[in-house]
MARPA-910571 format. One record per atom (N, C-alpha, C, CB): x, y, z. Coordinates in steps of 0.02 Angstrom, whole numbers, padded with zeros to 5 digits, always signed. Each point is the difference from the previous one (the first is absolute). Glycine has a CB too. Example, Ala and Ser with C-alpha at 12.3 -4.5 7.8 and 13.67 -1.06 7.14 Angstrom:
2
+00660-00284+00390;-00045+00059+00000;+00045+00060+00000;-00095-00059+00062;+00077+00112-00098;+00042+00059+00003;-00039+00055+00037;+00059-00032-00108;
% end
This chain:
133
-06324+08185+03056;+00001+00011+00069;+00036-00086-00012;-00122+00109+00064;+00188-00098-00036;+00027-00078-00007;+00009-00032+00067;+00066+00026-00105;-00067-00014+00149;-00021-00013+00066;-00021+00075+00079;+00090-00124-00062;-00158+00064+00058;-00053+00057+00028;+00014-00017+00094;-00121-00003-00130;+00116+00072+00165;+00011-00003+00080;-00049-00039+00026;+00047+00106+00013;-00033-00181+00014;-00059-00033+00023;-00021-00009+00089;+00031-00061-00123;-00004+00159+00134;-00012-00012+00049;-00070+00053+00003;+00132-00049+00040;-00134+00080-00099;-00092-00009+00011;-00013-00018-00047;-00040+00074+00061;+00000-00121-00055;-00028-00059-00021;-00064+00013-00015;+00069-00065+00059;-00101+00054-00109;-00101+00016-00024;-00010-00056+00006;-00027+00085-00090;+00053-00134+00033;-00025-00090+00015;+00035-00057-00001;-00078+00031-00044;+00052-00075+00053;+00045-00052-00003;-00023-00066-00015;+00055+00063+00069;-00050-00055-00129;-00047-00070-00026;+00039-00066-00001;-00067+00073-00082;+00052-00141+00096;+00030-00060-00002;-00016-00027-00077;-00010-00019+00139;+00069+00001-00180;-00016-00031-00046;+00041-00085-00010;-00030+00138-00043;+00001-00142-00029;+00046-00069+00006;+00016-00020-00072;-00058-00048+00113;+00118+00038-00148;+00009+00003-00073;+00029-00091-00006;+00037+00166-00021;-00040-00223-00038;+00036-00032+00010;+00004-00011-00097;-00023-00042+00157;+00062-00006-00161;+00043-00012-00061;+00006-00068+00009;+00064+00106-00015;-00064-00139-00078;+00047-00069-00017;+00024+00014-00052;-00054-00084+00043;+00095+00089-00048;+00053+00017-00070;+00022-00059-00033;+00051+00097+00052;-00071-00101-00118;-00005-00054-00021;+00070+00002-00065;-00151-00013+00044;+00198+00074-00015;+00056-00007-00028;+00057-00034+00026;-00044+00084-00038;+00085-00112+00034;+00070-00059+00001;+00050+00064-00002;-00039-00134-00085;+00076+00151+00127;+00048+00057-00001;+00059-00033+00012;-00071+00091+00038;+00117-00073-00090;+00082-00019+00021;+00013+00059+00060;+00054-00048-00140;-00027+00020+00175;+00021+00048+00067;+00010+00066-00002;+00050-00081+00031;+00013+00062-00087;+00057+00071-00006;-00035+00042-00027;+00106-00045-00018;-00165+00044-00016;-00017+00038-00048;-00067+00047+00030;+00053-00095-00093;-00076+00109+00137;-00053+00054+00022;-00029+00043-00053;+00060+00006+00102;-00071-00043-00149;-00037+00052-00053;-00071+00026+00030;+00055-00067-00108;-00070+00120+00047;-00092-00004+00010;-00033-00078-00030;-00012+00154-00029;+00045-00186-00004;-00051-00067-00013;+00018-00054+00027;-00026+00031-00096;+00072-00014+00163;+00030-00049+00027;-00022+00002+00079;+00095+00004-00093;-00129+00066+00100;-00002-00006+00103;-00076+00042-00026;+00166+00025+00105;-00204-00051-00087;-00068+00009+00016;-00032+00053+00064;+00013-00121-00050;-00029+00174+00054;-00008+00077+00030;-00061-00016+00024;+00063+00088-00076;-00051-00079+00151;-00075+00006+00025;-00001+00061+00008;-00024-00097+00055;-00028+00133-00101;-00032+00055-00015;-00028+00027+00048;-00010-00033-00092;-00053+00008+00117;-00032+00017+00064;+00044+00038+00065;-00069-00107-00041;+00140+00075+00048;+00045+00030+00047;+00021+00078-00003;+00037-00116-00003;-00049+00117-00065;+00051+00089-00027;-00059+00037+00018;+00091-00014-00125;-00106+00064+00162;-00055+00025+00021;+00009+00084-00023;-00016-00103+00103;-00063+00102-00101;-00014+00066-00032;+00007+00065+00008;-00049-00061-00014;+00070+00119-00013;+00027+00057+00038;-00008+00030+00052;+00007+00005-00073;+00036-00005+00103;-00030+00041+00074;-00016-00068+00046;-00073+00125-00060;+00095-00188+00045;-00032-00053+00049;+00067-00035-00016;-00151-00009-00002;+00175-00023+00104;+00051-00041-00011;-00030-00076+00013;+00091+00098+00034;-00074-00156-00037;-00013-00067+00004;+00044-00027+00074;-00018-00010-00150;-00027-00024+00185;+00078-00033+00036;-00035-00070-00025;+00061+00081+00136;+00002-00141-00141;-00009-00062-00033;-00024-00027+00076;+00096-00010-00121;-00119-00016+00144;-00016-00022+00070;-00001-00078-00005;-00073+00111+00034;+00087-00158-00103;-00002-00067-00007;+00021-00029-00053;-00072+00009+00060;+00125-00026-00081;-00020-00051-00073;+00029-00072+00010;+00011+00104-00089;-00053-00140+00066;+00001-00062+00007;-00004-00046-00082;-00056+00034+00134;+00079-00080-00146;+00014-00030-00038;-00014-00075+00001;+00062+00092-00005;-00100-00130-00036;-00016-00036+00013;+00004-00072-00058;-00052+00100+00082;+00081-00141-00084;+00037-00058-00058;-00075-00018+00001;+00149-00056+00024;-00178+00042-00086;-00053-00026-00020;-00006-00078-00028;-00011+00121-00016;+00099-00131+00004;+00002-00064-00026;+00045-00060+00046;-00016+00071-00116;+00035-00128+00068;+00022-00042+00051;+00070-00002+00009;-00092-00061-00020;+00135+00107-00010;+00068+00031-00052;+00004+00034+00069;-00013+00021-00161;+00078-00021+00193;+00034+00059+00020;+00010+00071-00072;+00070-00107+00101;-00074+00158-00059;+00009+00085-00043;+00036+00036+00024;-00092+00014-00029;+00113+00028-00028;+00043+00047+00060;-00033+00078-00033;+00149-00087+00029;-00168+00129+00042;-00010+00044-00006;+00035+00075+00008;-00069-00090+00012;+00051+00145-00028;+00052+00047+00004;-00055+00072+00013;+00111-00074-00092;-00112+00123+00122;-00034+00066+00033;+00058+00047-00005;-00086-00056+00090;+00077+00106-00130;+00034+00068+00007;-00058+00066-00011;+00123-00062-00052;-00085+00105+00076;-00026+00065-00003;+00067+00058-00050;-00083-00035+00144;+00041+00071-00196;+00014+00027-00043;+00012+00077+00015;-00054-00095-00056;+00105+00130+00051;-00004+00062+00011;-00042+00049-00078;+00124-00031+00099;-00147+00007-00113;-00044+00015-00053;-00074-00005-00024;+00097-00018-00008;-00166+00036+00009;-00061-00039-00007;-00020-00039-00056;-00026+00077+00064;+00059-00085-00118;+00000-00031-00047;+00075-00049+00015;-00083+00099-00076;+00066-00142+00116;+00063-00052+00011;+00060-00029-00037;-00084-00021+00048;+00076+00021-00109;+00067-00001-00052;+00027+00033+00003;-00023-00032-00062;-00021+00113+00065;+00047+00049-00023;+00043+00025+00079;-00091+00044-00124;+00105-00058+00180;+00025-00005+00051;+00043-00030-00001;-00069+00017+00035;+00111-00030+00034;+00060-00030+00033;-00037-00060+00043;+00083+00119+00007;-00111-00188-00003;-00018-00023+00029;+00045-00025+00078;-00066-00007-00121;+00044+00003+00178;+00038-00018+00066;-00050-00052+00011;+00060+00111+00054;-00035-00180-00042;-00027-00057+00042;-00021+00003+00049;+00052-00043-00036;-00110+00015+00077;-00019-00001+00053;+00008-00060+00020;-00060+00083-00013;+00039-00139-00025;+00021-00064-00007;+00021-00052-00069;-00068+00029+00098;+00121-00043-00092;+00051-00027-00067;-00010-00091-00021;+00110+00104+00051;-00140-00105-00095;+00014-00085-00003;-00012-00059+00062;+00092+00053-00075;-00146-00012+00103;-00017-00051+00059;-00048-00061-00026;+00006+00104+00088;+00014-00179-00060;-00041-00033-00052;-00046-00014+00051;+00076-00050-00096;-00130+00045+00072;-00078-00017+00035;-00017-00076-00017;-00051+00128-00020;+00060-00158+00103;-00031-00076-00024;-00052-00003-00045;+00023-00036+00100;-00023-00039-00115;-00093-00018-00045;-00045+00021+00032;+00013-00101-00042;-00060+00129+00038;-00068-00027+00038;+00020+00030+00082;-00030-00133-00086;+00058+00201+00080;+00018+00037+00058;+00010+00084-00016;+00057-00118+00044;-00071+00148+00005;+00036+00079+00003;+00025+00028+00034;-00048+00015-00041;+00094+00045+00031;+00047+00052+00012;-00042+00063+00012;+00093-00054-00070;-00090+00057+00128;+00009+00080+00025;+00062+00045-00029;-00049-00045+00113;+00047+00078-00123;+00055+00054-00036;-00003+00055+00041;-00012-00030-00121;-00035+00064+00148;+00012+00055+00031;-00097-00014+00036;+00127+00093-00100;-00117-00079+00179;-00049+00020+00024;+00004+00080+00059;-00025-00147-00030;-00036+00166+00040;-00006+00049+00068;+00083+00020+00028;-00132-00070+00044;+00158+00022-00029;+00065+00007+00034;+00066+00036-00037;-00048-00106+00055;+00014+00081-00111;+00057+00022-00063;-00027+00035-00063;+00062-00104+00031;-00110+00150-00018;-00047+00033-00042;+00045+00064-00045;-00109-00033+00097;+00103+00046-00132;+00024+00058-00044;-00032+00048-00056;+00077-00073+00025;-00052+00119-00016;-00046+00038-00037;+00004+00017-00086;+00000+00043+00122;-00016-00035-00167;-00015+00027-00052;-00042+00059-00038;+00031-00094+00027;+00016+00150-00055;-00025+00069-00008;-00019-00017-00074;+00076+00084+00089;-00067-00040-00111;-00047+00018-00073;+00042-00005-00053;-00075+00083+00047;+00130-00085-00026;+00075+00010-00036;+00043-00060+00016;-00001+00131+00012;-00057-00195+00007;+00048-00066+00012;-00054-00051-00038;+00073+00027+00137;-00042-00091-00136;-00061-00053-00008;+00036-00076+00008;-00077+00085-00094;+00036-00123+00088;+00024-00068+00054;+00006-00041-00080;-00087-00002+00162;+00114-00066-00177;+00006-00034-00049;+00035-00076+00033;+00007+00120-00086;-00049-00161+00048;+00008-00073+00054;+00016-00047-00065;-00106+00015+00122;+00138-00064-00141;+00044-00056-00043;-00043-00050+00025;+00132+00037-00009;-00135-00099-00024;+00000-00075+00024;+00037-00020-00047;-00105-00022+00054;+00148-00035-00020;+00037-00043-00029;-00033-00062-00068;+00058+00032+00132;-00125-00039-00111;-00034-00031-00032;-00069+00033-00011;+00070-00089+00038;-00076+00080-00104;-00077+00039-00028;-00075-00045+00033;+00073+00037-00142;-00068+00027+00166;-00089-00017+00025;+00001-00051+00045;-00057+00022-00107;+00120-00049+00163;+00003-00022+00057;-00002+00050+00039;+00047-00086-00030;-00037+00132+00034;-00025+00051+00066;-00068+00057+00014;+00125-00011-00007;-00129+00017+00070;-00065+00050-00005;+00033+00043+00039;-00113-00065-00011;+00126+00138-00004;+00016+00033+00059;-00048+00065+00016;+00121-00047-00021;-00154+00027+00110;-00047+00051+00008;+00030+00058+00033;-00086-00082+00003;+00073+00150+00024;+00023+00060+00030;-00068+00041+00038;+00106+00005-00100;-00083+00007+00141;-00053+00019+00048;+00030+00081-00011;-00030-00124+00101;+00015+00160-00116;-00002+00064+00027;-00043+00087+00025;+00073-00085-00053;-00045+00100+00095;-00033+00080+00014;-00001+00050-00053;+00041-00011+00109;-00073+00042-00130;-00007+00069-00038;-00021+00045+00056;-00035-00043-00122;+00085+00083+00130;+00017+00053+00023;-00006+00062-00028;+00054-00069+00040;-00101+00113-00001;-00010+00079-00038;+00020+00022+00051;-00093+00014-00079;
% end
């Protein structure tokens, strides 16, 4: 079931996923080696995830670019990526709110979310989401 009916919800579980990409990526390349998928955001069968926030923290003393994309395939590299945020510069020792509850979005089992950092190990991506069944 690729997109369950959320009118008859049986459970909603709060979750957090996080990742620090250690690969520097050429932004035009969006390949499996360049984009790290937040695999926790791809829901199990019969579940839809509501992404309620994505925060990017720059843990270095230099600015770094971040990109967040949603793919139309559960294996990020096999799908077409659509940008939620694209090459946004995150100042040193600062955080960027990419999305929050007012701009939340759903991820179904046939989709995935990928992130790319312009500088290896500079950005920490943290996402909160609700797994709805």
